[in-house]
TIPA-399532 format. One record per atom (N, C-alpha, C, O): residue number from 1; x, y, z. Coordinates in steps of 0.02 Angstrom, whole numbers, m for minus. Each point is the difference from the previous one (the first is absolute). Layout:
BEGIN
(r NUM,(X,Y,Z))
...
//
This chain:
BEGIN
(r 1,(m5429,9448,4910))
(r 1,(41,54,25))
(r 1,(39,m25,61))
(r 1,(m30,m23,49))
(r 2,(94,26,m51))
(r 2,(44,m21,54))
(r 2,(33,59,33))
(r 2,(19,49,m34))
(r 3,(m12,m53,99))
(r 3,(37,51,37))
(r 3,(72,m24,2))
(r 3,(14,m53,29))
(r 4,(31,90,m58))
(r 4,(71,m20,m1))
(r 4,(38,35,56))
(r 4,(m3,61,8))
(r 5,(39,m100,28))
(r 5,(43,27,53))
(r 5,(72,m14,m19))
(r 5,(27,m53,17))
(r 6,(3,97,m50))
(r 6,(69,m8,m21))
(r 6,(8,m60,m46))
(r 6,(m22,3,m58))
(r 7,(52,m55,83))
(r 7,(14,m59,m42))
(r 7,(m47,m57,14))
(r 7,(7,m52,m32))
(r 8,(m55,58,79))
(r 8,(m43,m56,18))
(r 8,(m74,20,m5))
(r 8,(m19,55,20))
(r 9,(m21,m100,m47))
(r 9,(m72,12,m3))
(r 9,(m31,m11,69))
(r 9,(31,m33,42))
(r 10,(m90,59,m31))
(r 10,(m34,m7,64))
(r 10,(m14,m73,16))
(r 10,(9,m20,58))
(r 11,(m30,m19,m106))
(r 11,(m15,m70,13))
(r 11,(63,m39,19))
(r 11,(m3,m46,41))
(r 12,(60,64,m70))
(r 12,(62,m33,18))
(r 12,(21,18,71))
(r 12,(24,m42,38))
(r 13,(m35,105,m19))
(r 13,(16,22,67))
(r 13,(m43,m37,52))
(r 13,(27,m23,50))
(r 14,(m91,16,m63))
(r 14,(m45,m35,45))
(r 14,(19,m74,4))
(r 14,(m3,m30,53))
(r 15,(23,1,m108))
(r 15,(21,m70,m1))
(r 15,(63,m10,42))
(r 15,(5,m49,38))
(r 16,(43,95,m43))
(r 16,(61,m5,40))
(r 16,(m15,9,75))
(r 16,(29,m36,41))
(r 17,(m73,81,m25))
(r 17,(m18,10,71))
(r 17,(m33,m63,27))
(r 17,(15,m22,55))
(r 18,(m61,m7,m93))
(r 18,(m34,m61,21))
(r 18,(49,m59,9))
(r 18,(m5,m37,48))
(r 19,(51,30,m95))
(r 19,(49,m54,5))
(r 19,(46,9,60))
(r 19,(15,m48,36))
(r 20,(7,109,m24))
(r 20,(45,14,56))
(r 20,(m35,m13,66))
(r 20,(29,m32,44))
(r 21,(m89,57,m35))
(r 21,(m35,m10,63))
(r 21,(m19,m74,10))
(r 21,(m1,m24,57))
(r 22,(m14,m11,m110))
(r 22,(m15,m72,5))
(r 22,(60,m39,24))
(r 22,(m6,m44,42))
(r 23,(65,58,m70))
(r 23,(61,m34,21))
(r 23,(18,18,72))
(r 23,(21,m43,38))
(r 24,(m29,106,m20))
(r 24,(14,21,69))
(r 24,(m47,m35,48))
(r 24,(21,m21,54))
(r 25,(m84,14,m72))
(r 25,(m49,m34,43))
(r 25,(18,m74,7))
(r 25,(m4,m27,55))
(r 26,(23,m5,m109))
(r 26,(21,m70,3))
(r 26,(61,m9,45))
(r 26,(2,m46,41))
(r 27,(48,91,m47))
(r 27,(59,m3,42))
(r 27,(m18,9,74))
(r 27,(27,m35,42))
(r 28,(m71,82,m27))
(r 28,(m20,12,69))
(r 28,(m37,m61,28))
(r 28,(11,m18,58))
(r 29,(m55,m13,m97))
(r 29,(m36,m59,23))
(r 29,(48,m58,15))
(r 29,(m9,m35,50))
(r 30,(59,26,m92))
(r 30,(49,m53,12))
(r 30,(40,15,63))
(r 30,(10,m45,42))
(r 31,(12,107,m34))
(r 31,(39,19,59))
(r 31,(m41,m9,64))
(r 31,(25,m28,49))
(r 32,(m87,51,m49))
(r 32,(m40,m4,61))
(r 32,(m19,m73,16))
(r 32,(m7,m18,59))
(r 33,(m1,m24,m110))
(r 33,(m15,m71,12))
(r 33,(59,m35,32))
(r 33,(m9,m43,43))
(r 34,(69,60,m65))
(r 34,(60,m32,26))
(r 34,(14,22,72))
(r 34,(19,m42,41))
(r 35,(m30,104,m25))
(r 35,(20,27,65))
(r 35,(m56,0,51))
(r 35,(13,14,59))
(r 36,(m74,m29,m77))
(r 36,(m55,10,47))
(r 36,(m10,m58,49))
(r 36,(m9,13,60))
(r 37,(11,m74,m81))
(r 37,(m17,m57,43))
(r 37,(63,m31,29))
(r 37,(22,m53,m22))
(r 38,(7,87,73))
(r 38,(60,m25,31))
(r 38,(4,24,71))
(r 38,(m30,51,18))
(r 39,(68,m86,24))
(r 39,(8,23,68))
(r 39,(48,60,3))
(r 39,(45,6,m41))
(r 40,(m55,36,90))
(r 40,(46,55,13))
(r 40,(13,m2,74))
(r 40,(m45,10,41))
(r 41,(108,m22,m23))
(r 41,(18,m9,70))
(r 41,(31,64,29))
(r 41,(42,32,m32))
(r 42,(m63,m16,92))
(r 42,(30,54,39))
(r 42,(37,m33,57))
(r 42,(m30,m34,42))
(r 43,(96,43,m40))
(r 43,(43,m34,49))
(r 43,(30,52,46))
(r 43,(26,51,m23))
(r 44,(m29,m64,88))
(r 44,(32,43,50))
(r 44,(36,m45,49))
(r 44,(m25,m52,21))
(r 45,(86,73,m2))
(r 45,(40,m38,48))
(r 45,(27,48,52))
(r 45,(33,49,m17))
(r 46,(m47,m63,80))
(r 46,(21,42,55))
(r 46,(46,m40,46))
(r 46,(m18,m55,21))
(r 47,(76,82,m5))
(r 47,(47,m32,45))
(r 47,(m2,32,68))
(r 47,(m27,55,9))
(r 48,(56,m89,40))
(r 48,(6,24,69))
(r 48,(m67,11,34))
(r 48,(m7,45,42))
(r 49,(m42,m85,m58))
(r 49,(m65,4,32))
(r 49,(4,m38,67))
(r 49,(38,m48,7))
(r 50,(m78,71,42))
(r 50,(m2,m35,65))
(r 50,(m73,m20,13))
(r 50,(m46,29,m28))
(r 51,(38,m79,70))
(r 51,(m67,m23,19))
(r 51,(m17,26,70))
(r 51,(44,6,43))
(r 52,(m107,8,m34))
(r 52,(m24,21,66))
(r 52,(m55,m47,20))
(r 52,(m46,m9,m40))
(r 53,(44,m22,98))
(r 53,(52,2,51))
(r 53,(63,m35,m25))
(r 53,(m3,m45,m42))
(r 54,(58,66,69))
(r 54,(65,m25,m23))
(r 54,(11,m73,18))
(r 54,(m10,m19,58))
(r 55,(30,m22,m106))
(r 55,(17,m69,15))
(r 55,(68,m4,34))
(r 55,(37,50,2))
(r 56,(m18,m108,25))
(r 56,(67,m7,30))
(r 56,(54,16,m51))
(r 56,(m8,m12,m60))
(r 57,(63,40,83))
(r 57,(57,21,m41))
(r 57,(m14,64,m39))
(r 57,(47,28,m27))
(r 58,(m109,m5,22))
(r 58,(m19,61,m36))
(r 58,(29,1,m72))
(r 58,(37,46,m17))
(r 59,(m54,m96,m24))
(r 59,(29,m2,m68))
(r 59,(m30,54,m45))
(r 59,(m55,26,12))
(r 60,(91,m10,m64))
(r 60,(m24,45,m53))
(r 60,(m27,m44,m57))
(r 60,(22,m57,m9))
(r 61,(m70,84,m27))
(r 61,(m32,m38,m53))
(r 61,(1,38,m66))
(r 61,(2,62,m1))
(r 62,(m4,m100,m53))
(r 62,(m11,28,m67))
(r 62,(m70,m19,m20))
(r 62,(m20,m58,5))
(r 63,(m19,107,m27))
(r 63,(m69,m12,m21))
(r 63,(m5,14,m74))
(r 63,(16,54,m24))
(r 64,(m40,m105,m14))
(r 64,(m10,6,m72))
(r 64,(m74,m4,m13))
(r 64,(m34,m46,21))
(r 65,(8,96,m57))
(r 65,(m71,3,m18))
(r 65,(m6,2,m75))
(r 65,(33,40,m34))
(r 66,(m76,m83,6))
(r 66,(m13,m2,m71))
(r 66,(m75,6,m11))
(r 66,(m39,m38,28))
(r 67,(18,87,m69))
(r 67,(m70,10,m16))
(r 67,(m9,m8,m75))
(r 67,(41,25,m40))
(r 68,(m93,m59,19))
(r 68,(m17,m8,m70))
(r 68,(m55,50,m18))
(r 68,(m58,m10,19))
(r 69,(77,63,m55))
(r 69,(m49,51,m19))
(r 69,(m17,m5,m74))
(r 69,(m29,46,m28))
(r 70,(49,m101,m4))
(r 70,(m13,m9,m71))
(r 70,(m69,m30,m12))
(r 70,(m45,5,41))
(r 71,(38,m38,m98))
(r 71,(m65,m28,m20))
(r 71,(2,m76,m8))
(r 71,(m49,m30,m22))
(r 72,(105,m2,41))
(r 72,(5,m73,m5))
(r 72,(38,m26,61))
(r 72,(43,34,26))
(r 73,(m59,m95,m3))
(r 73,(37,m29,56))
(r 73,(69,m23,m22))
(r 73,(13,m10,m59))
(r 74,(31,1,108))
(r 74,(67,m26,m13))
(r 74,(21,m42,59))
(r 74,(m34,m1,52))
(r 75,(89,m34,m58))
(r 75,(26,m42,54))
(r 75,(70,24,19))
(r 75,(44,3,m42))
(r 76,(m35,14,105))
(r 76,(66,19,25))
(r 76,(41,m64,6))
(r 76,(m20,m46,35))
(r 77,(77,45,m68))
(r 77,(41,m61,m1))
(r 77,(64,7,40))
(r 77,(29,m51,21))
(r 78,(m5,112,m9))
(r 78,(64,9,33))
(r 78,(7,71,25))
(r 78,(m27,47,m30))
(r 79,(64,m37,84))
(r 79,(19,66,25))
(r 79,(76,1,2))
(r 79,(31,m41,35))
(r 80,(m1,87,m71))
(r 80,(73,2,m7))
(r 80,(27,65,29))
(r 80,(m31,53,m7))
(r 81,(89,m58,39))
(r 81,(37,59,23))
(r 81,(65,3,m39))
(r 81,(32,m52,m11))
(r 82,(m13,112,m10))
(r 82,(62,7,m37))
(r 82,(29,70,11))
(r 82,(m36,47,16))
(r 83,(101,m43,m24))
(r 83,(33,65,5))
(r 83,(7,27,m71))
(r 83,(29,m32,m44))
(r 84,(m56,91,34))
(r 84,(0,31,m66))
(r 84,(68,31,m14))
(r 84,(25,40,39))
(r 85,(5,m60,m94))
(r 85,(64,28,m22))
(r 85,(m14,65,m37))
(r 85,(m45,2,m42))
(r 86,(82,52,57))
(r 86,(m13,63,m35))
(r 86,(5,m7,m76))
(r 86,(37,m42,m26))
(r 87,(m75,84,m9))
(r 87,(m4,m4,m72))
(r 87,(68,9,m33))
(r 87,(15,m34,m49))
(r 88,(26,79,75))
(r 88,(65,12,m31))
(r 88,(46,m61,7))
(r 88,(41,m13,m45))
(r 89,(m47,m24,100))
(r 89,(40,m61,7))
(r 89,(m23,m55,m48))
(r 89,(40,m36,m28))
(r 90,(m106,31,19))
(r 90,(m26,m49,m48))
(r 90,(24,15,m70))
(r 90,(14,m46,m39))
(r 91,(m10,110,22))
(r 91,(26,20,m66))
(r 91,(73,m21,m8))
(r 91,(20,m24,m52))
(r 92,(20,35,104))
(r 92,(70,m21,m2))
(r 92,(7,m76,m9))
(r 92,(44,m24,m36))
(r 93,(m89,m14,69))
(r 93,(1,m73,m8))
(r 93,(m16,m19,m72))
(r 93,(32,m44,m28))
(r 94,(m82,77,m1))
(r 94,(m20,m18,m68))
(r 94,(55,18,m50))
(r 94,(9,m36,m49))
(r 95,(27,89,62))
(r 95,(54,21,m46))
(r 95,(65,m37,15))
(r 95,(51,12,m32))
(r 96,(m53,m58,81))
(r 96,(59,m40,21))
(r 96,(58,44,23))
(r 96,(58,m17,m9))
(r 97,(m75,75,39))
(r 97,(52,44,27))
(r 97,(14,m15,74))
(r 97,(50,22,27))
(r 98,(m95,m59,3))
(r 98,(8,m17,71))
(r 98,(m24,m72,10))
(r 98,(m49,m22,m29))
(r 99,(85,m13,73))
(r 99,(m20,m68,16))
(r 99,(m64,1,41))
(r 99,(m7,41,45))
(r 100,(m38,m85,m61))
(r 100,(m65,m1,33))
(r 100,(8,m19,74))
(r 100,(32,m50,16))
(r 101,(m61,90,27))
(r 101,(3,m13,72))
(r 101,(m52,m51,19))
(r 101,(m39,m24,m41))
(r 102,(39,7,105))
(r 102,(m48,m48,24))
(r 102,(m69,32,6))
(r 102,(m7,53,30))
(r 103,(m42,m86,m57))
(r 103,(m69,21,9))
(r 103,(m29,m43,56))
(r 103,(12,m60,4))
(r 104,(m52,92,37))
(r 104,(m29,m35,56))
(r 104,(m75,m7,m12))
(r 104,(m35,49,m9))
(r 105,(12,m111,10))
(r 105,(m72,m15,m8))
(r 105,(m20,m49,55))
(r 105,(39,m44,19))
(r 106,(m99,52,5))
(r 106,(m27,m47,49))
(r 106,(m75,m4,m8))
(r 106,(m31,47,m26))
(r 107,(1,m102,47))
(r 107,(m72,m6,m2))
(r 107,(m27,m6,71))
(r 107,(35,m22,46))
(r 108,(m96,44,m37))
(r 108,(m32,m3,65))
(r 108,(m36,m67,7))
(r 108,(m45,m15,m39))
(r 109,(66,m24,89))
(r 109,(m33,m65,9))
(r 109,(m25,m12,72))
(r 109,(m41,m45,10))
(r 110,(64,84,38))
(r 110,(m22,m8,69))
(r 110,(m36,65,20))
(r 110,(32,49,18))
(r 111,(m98,m50,m20))
(r 111,(m39,60,13))
(r 111,(m68,m18,28))
(r 111,(m21,m58,m3))
(r 112,(m14,107,29))
(r 112,(m68,m8,24))
(r 112,(m47,28,m53))
(r 112,(12,55,m27))
(r 113,(m64,m90,13))
(r 113,(m49,22,m50))
(r 113,(m18,m58,m46))
(r 113,(25,m55,8))
(r 114,(m68,69,m57))
(r 114,(m19,m53,m48))
(r 114,(61,m27,m37))
(r 114,(42,39,m23))
(r 115,(m38,m104,18))
(r 115,(58,m31,m30))
(r 115,(m1,7,m77))
(r 115,(m52,7,m31))
(r 116,(112,m9,3))
(r 116,(9,6,m72))
(r 116,(2,m70,m29))
(r 116,(30,m43,31))
(r 117,(m59,29,m88))
(r 117,(m36,45,m46))
(r 117,(m69,19,28))
(r 117,(m34,m40,32))
(r 118,(16,102,m44))
(r 118,(m63,26,25))
(r 118,(m38,35,m56))
(r 118,(27,45,m32))
(r 119,(m89,m66,20))
(r 119,(m40,32,m52))
(r 119,(m26,67,26))
(r 119,(m31,3,53))
(r 120,(45,50,m90))
(r 120,(m20,67,19))
(r 120,(m56,23,m47))
(r 120,(12,15,m58))
(r 121,(m71,m13,86))
(r 121,(m59,21,m40))
(r 121,(1,75,m10))
(r 121,(38,37,32))
(r 122,(m80,m14,m78))
(r 122,(m7,72,m13))
(r 122,(m26,34,63))
(r 122,(m50,m21,29))
(r 123,(84,74,m9))
(r 123,(m21,38,59))
(r 123,(23,m28,66))
(r 123,(m17,27,53))
(r 124,(55,m82,m53))
(r 124,(21,m30,64))
(r 124,(72,20,16))
(r 124,(35,30,m40))
(r 125,(m14,m49,100))
(r 125,(65,19,26))
(r 125,(35,m60,31))
(r 125,(m33,m42,31))
(r 126,(98,39,m39))
(r 126,(42,m52,31))
(r 126,(50,36,45))
(r 126,(34,46,m23))
(r 127,(m28,m68,86))
(r 127,(45,32,47))
(r 127,(44,m54,31))
(r 127,(m24,m52,21))
(r 128,(89,65,m20))
(r 128,(48,m46,32))
(r 128,(43,39,49))
(r 128,(16,58,m10))
(r 129,(1,m91,65))
(r 129,(40,30,52))
(r 129,(60,m46,13))
(r 129,(m8,m58,17))
(r 130,(69,85,m26))
(r 130,(61,m39,7))
(r 130,(43,31,55))
(r 130,(10,61,1))
(r 131,(15,m103,44))
(r 131,(44,26,52))
(r 131,(68,16,m30))
(r 131,(29,m41,m36))
(r 132,(m4,100,51))
(r 132,(65,22,m26))
(r 132,(56,m30,41))
(r 132,(1,5,62))
(r 133,(46,m37,m95))
(r 133,(58,m28,33))
(r 133,(60,48,m9))
(r 133,(m4,45,m41))
(r 134,(58,m55,79))
(r 134,(57,46,m5))
(r 134,(29,6,m70))
(r 134,(20,54,m21))
(r 135,(m18,m109,m16))
(r 135,(27,4,m69))
(r 135,(m45,42,m45))
(r 135,(23,34,m45))
(r 136,(m88,m38,58))
(r 136,(m47,41,m39))
(r 136,(8,74,19))
(r 136,(m8,44,m43))
(r 137,(24,m30,105))
(r 137,(13,69,22))
(r 137,(59,29,m38))
(r 137,(m1,59,m19))
(r 138,(52,m100,6))
(r 138,(58,24,m39))
(r 138,(m21,19,m70))
(r 138,(23,49,m27))
(r 139,(m67,m88,m3))
(r 139,(m26,15,m66))
(r 139,(m38,66,1))
(r 139,(7,41,m46))
(r 140,(m48,m31,97))
(r 140,(m39,61,4))
(r 140,(43,62,4))
(r 140,(m18,53,m25))
(r 141,(76,m59,58))
(r 141,(44,57,8))
(r 141,(33,22,m65))
(r 141,(27,55,m3))
(r 142,(m28,m97,m48))
(r 142,(31,19,m64))
(r 142,(m43,51,m38))
(r 142,(26,34,m45))
(r 143,(m89,m27,62))
(r 143,(m47,47,m32))
(r 143,(m12,m16,m74))
(r 143,(m24,42,m37))
(r 144,(41,m102,16))
(r 144,(m12,m21,m69))
(r 144,(m42,m63,m3))
(r 144,(m6,m32,m52))
(r 145,(m25,14,109))
(r 145,(m38,m61,3))
(r 145,(m70,10,m29))
(r 145,(m35,48,18))
(r 146,(15,m93,m62))
(r 146,(m66,3,m31))
(r 146,(m36,m67,10))
(r 146,(31,m50,16))
(r 147,(m95,52,m26))
(r 147,(m43,m60,5))
(r 147,(m37,m7,m66))
(r 147,(m23,50,m28))
(r 148,(17,m110,3))
(r 148,(m36,m12,m63))
(r 148,(m50,m56,12))
(r 148,(17,m52,29))
(r 149,(m77,62,m53))
(r 149,(m52,m51,4))
(r 149,(m5,m34,m68))
(r 149,(m14,33,m50))
(r 150,(25,m98,49))
(r 150,(m8,m38,m61))
(r 150,(m71,m28,m1))
(r 150,(m24,m26,50))
(r 151,(m9,32,m107))
(r 151,(m68,m26,m5))
(r 151,(m9,m33,m68))
(r 151,(42,7,m45))
(r 152,(m97,m41,38))
(r 152,(m10,m44,m58))
(r 152,(m16,36,m65))
(r 152,(0,m31,m53))
(r 153,(m14,95,56))
(r 153,(m26,33,m60))
(r 153,(54,34,m41))
(r 153,(m4,m1,m62))
(r 154,(54,32,93))
(r 154,(50,35,m39))
(r 154,(65,6,40))
(r 154,(11,m38,47))
(r 155,(31,85,m66))
(r 155,(65,8,33))
(r 155,(m8,23,72))
(r 155,(m53,25,19))
(r 156,(105,m33,22))
(r 156,(m4,19,71))
(r 156,(m15,74,11))
(r 156,(17,42,m41))
(r 157,(m50,m28,96))
(r 157,(m17,69,18))
(r 157,(47,21,56))
(r 157,(m6,m24,56))
(r 158,(54,71,m70))
(r 158,(48,19,51))
(r 158,(m25,59,42))
(r 158,(m43,38,m21))
(r 159,(72,m31,80))
(r 159,(m12,58,43))
(r 159,(60,10,45))
(r 159,(36,m47,17))
(r 160,(m24,109,1))
(r 160,(53,16,48))
(r 160,(m27,m12,70))
(r 160,(m59,15,14))
(r 161,(100,m41,30))
(r 161,(m21,m13,69))
(r 161,(5,65,40))
(r 161,(52,33,1))
(r 162,(m107,m15,31))
(r 162,(m2,61,40))
(r 162,(22,m18,71))
(r 162,(m28,m45,31))
(r 163,(78,81,m7))
(r 163,(27,m15,66))
(r 163,(m28,48,51))
(r 163,(1,61,m10))
(r 164,(m28,m89,64))
(r 164,(m23,41,55))
(r 164,(57,18,47))
(r 164,(53,m31,m4))
(r 165,(m64,80,47))
(r 165,(54,18,47))
(r 165,(12,m55,52))
(r 165,(m47,m34,20))
(r 166,(109,28,1))
(r 166,(18,m48,52))
(r 166,(14,39,64))
(r 166,(42,45,1))
(r 167,(m78,m62,52))
(r 167,(9,34,64))
(r 167,(21,m49,52))
(r 167,(11,19,58))
//
């Protein structure tokens, strides 16, 4: 005696449910295996910082902090500064409706802190302090300046630079 549900028998229904959940479980296991064992970086950049007690000339500093909150270590290979071009301008460039403007990129090489390349273990932090020069101040005034941390595991991790008040 079979219980008929419209066009499908009960055993066929149970077989379809089992096959569907098995495939879903396999997909979830593959996804979690790929995404689980990797570094996850939290990047913060603060501009116009001052030191106390004040050094001679009273310079302003940029402080970059990188924390690894993932499950695998990584190596910081580069710190890049760039001016972000608005999305609508990038679209015009791609459609060849506007000539591409100058992009500004720079790397940080004169700073205080652990030197690059630096291995960043799980749960550890890397901090760098760079003295701001007048040309860098001009970049900061554009309000489009970003910082990106390049590391050995994947693509760069970008962040917007947070500007403190200048008094």
